[in-house]
N, C-alpha and C positions, 0 to 999 in steps of 0.2 A: 524556409516556412516560418511563419509567424509565430511569437510566443503564445498567441491565443489559439493560433491551431496546434500546437505541441499541447495546451493545457486541453483541450477539447479532445484530441486524440487519448490522451492518458487518460481523460476520465470515462472514455468508451471502453478504453483496454482494461482499466482497473474496473468496469462494471460487468464486462466481461469476463474477468478473472474467475477461473475456478482452481481452489485451491489441488496442487498435484499431492502432495505427501504433507506429513505432520511430523514435527521433531519429539521424540520421547521425553527430551530434557529442555523445554524450551527457556526456563530461566537463562540457562547457559548462551542460549544462542541472542538473546536480544539485550542491547545496552541502553543507556539513556534513563530516563524517568518510567512513571508506572502509566503515562498515558492519558493523564486526568486533568491535564491543563496543557495547553501550547508550551510552557516554558518546562515541562516535564514530556515532552515526547519522546516516543520510543522510538529509537535510530534502527532505521530499516537499511541493512548494507547491500550494496549492490551485488547481488551473485549472477547477473549477468554476464552472456559471453557472447558479445557482438561481433568477434571476428568473423563467427563463421557465417554471418549473415550476409557480407557484401551489400547491405543495404537493402536486402530483401524486406518489405513491409511485415509479411507476414511472420519472417524468422524472428524481424526486431520485435516484432509484438509478443510473440512465444517467451523471449528472452525478457523482455521486460516485465511481462507476468510472472516470471520466476522471482523476483525480487518482491512485488507486490501483494504475491499469493502468503508471503511472511505476516502480513496483518491478519490474515485469515487464520494463520496457524496459531499467532497468539491471542486473537478472538477467541478461539477455539479451546484452547488450554484454560483462557481464564473464564470464561462465560459458558462454555459447552458446544452443544452441538446447533447450527445453523438451522433454522426452520423450527427446531425442537425446543432448545433453550432461549435463542434470543432470533430477532429479525432483523435484516438490515432495513435503516430507513433512509438516510442521506448520507452523500459523499461530498465533501467539498476541498478546494484546492487553497491553501491558503498561505502567505507568504509573511514571515515575521523574521524580522533581523537578519536579512539576508538570506534566509532559509526557507523550505519549501515545506509543508506538512500537508498530509490527509487527515481531515476532521473527520471521523466515521461515527454517525451517530447509530446507534442499534435500541432496539426494545428489548428490555429482560423480560420475556414472557410471564414468569410464575408472578414478579411483581408488577408487572405493567411500568416500567420504571425505563424513562428514557436515558440512555448516557452518550457524552461524546468522547471518543477515543482520538487522541492526537498522535500519528505516525510521523516524525522527519522521515521525509524521503527524498532529502535535499542529493545526495548521491547517485540514487538510482534514477531521479527524473532527471540530474544533469546530465548522465551518460545516455541516458534515451536520446534527449533532446539533440546531442551532438551526433546522433545519427541520419538527423536530418540536415546537417549543416552540409554545405557546398564544397 
């Protein structure tokens, strides 16, 4: 599968992802920066378990979503409840210095302010892409 197809597939999975659970103490869960710039990206660890999938696309999607859901956990902790306190506006997949980042643009409803938050998804995306190698 080509990298363009994997990126497109990742974007679709990302947009369909629904957070499963939320951590009570998110500050201990994430490393990296505060996400305010690509150089300060919040590191998303890969928590997927692809061993059980046997390359089943639906299983792979669900496992990848577990890692990406962490982005929404962070947003809930920092910005509040989706659709009540903030709205999702845009998502872009960026590459910088050999790393992959999700750039999420959200609208803070109270202040009508657009914010971009950067998540380093190098590890989960790399492992996701490996599931489609021959």
